[in-house]
C-alpha positions, 0 to 999 in steps of 0.5 A, a space after each residue: 468889891 474886891 478888885 483883883 489887881 493883876 500885875 502885868 508882867 513885861 518881858 525885858 526888852 531885848 535888843 535886836 542885834 545884827 549877827 556878828 559873823 560878817 564882822 569876823 568874816 571881814 576881819 579875817 578876810 582883810 587881815 588874811 589878805 594883807 598878810 598873804 600879800 605882804 608874805 608874798 612880797 617878802 618871800 620874793 625879796 628872799 629876806 628871812 627877816 622881812 618874812 618873819 616880821 610879816 608873819 609875826 606882825 600879821 598874827 599880832 594884828 589879827 589877834 588884836 583885831 579879834 580882841 577888839 571885836 569881842 569887846 564890841 569895838 568893831 570899828 577899831 578892830 576893822 581899822 586895825 585890820 586895814 592897817 596891817 596891809 600898809 604896814 606890811 607893804 611899807 616894810 617890804 617897799 623899804 627893803 626893796 628900795 634899799 636892795 634896789 639902791 644897793 644893786 644900782 650902786 654896785 652896777 654904777 661902780 662896775 660901769 665906772 670901773 669898766 669906763 676907767 679901764 676902757 680909757 687906758 690906752 692899749 699898749 699894742 699900737 706902741 708895741 707894733 710901732 717898736 717892732 717896725 722900728 726894730 726896737 723889739 721883735 716877737 719872741 719865739 719858742 727858740 728864745 724860750 728854749 735859749 733862756 731855759 738852757 742858759 739858766 739850767 747850764 749856769 745853775 746845774 750843768 756847769 756845777 755837775 748837779 742833776 737838774 730836778 724834774 720840778 725845775 721850771 726855769 723861772 716859769 719860762 716854759 709858761 710864757 705866752 708867746 702871743 704876748 712875748 717880745 725880744 728887746 733888740 735895742 733902746 726901748 721904753 715900755 709903753 703905758 698900759 701894760 696892765 691886766 690883759 695887756 701885760 707882756 713878757 720881754 726877753 733882754 739879750 746880753 749886751 742890750 740895755 734894760 728897757 726904761 719906763 713903767 713895766 706895769 704887770 709885765 715881766 722881763 727875762 734878763 739873759 745877762 743875769 738869768 733872772 726874771 723881774 716884775 712888779 708886785 702887782 703882777 702876781 701879788 707875790 714877790 716871785 713872778 
């Protein structure tokens, strides 16, 4: 009896694999959100280096994550995707911390400078006291005209030279009369004649030159018809 042996053909076993689109969706969403958040933080910092670094690193991490996913290394790919967020946030936080520290340093330095300036004793009380004692008096427009006339008389008129239209007589016409005084006797410059506290002093002929530190102030001398000041007043040799 011929037995017909039939070979049973079996289909190869197919593995039931879960669809991979959720993995790619998760990778795309995670790395995309981390890139957007880091890019937003970097943009707020207004620093081109951080922005470019965020974009480049985001693209590289996302490409690397997709490569791992395509080689069935989904777990590693997801970890790489998750790692992009702290990397970006770390870079942005580092920049923000550095910027904040620099701003605080500048602010502290400004406050210290203001404190030092505020601690300088104002010379005004000493000037008012000198006025009461008769050592100085407030200057007037007549004092300015007197110095200008004497200066022009000596330099031009007495020599029969024409007075140039640009002659400013040592800038005496620009003297601020609210901060100008005429020395009437022995006088010592008070401390603190700096910056907004500086003044102008007219010294008539026969009056001794004041003593002390003139600071940023200037002195018009009727005897020599010159003006003297320190280099710190204007940053130049002339007053």
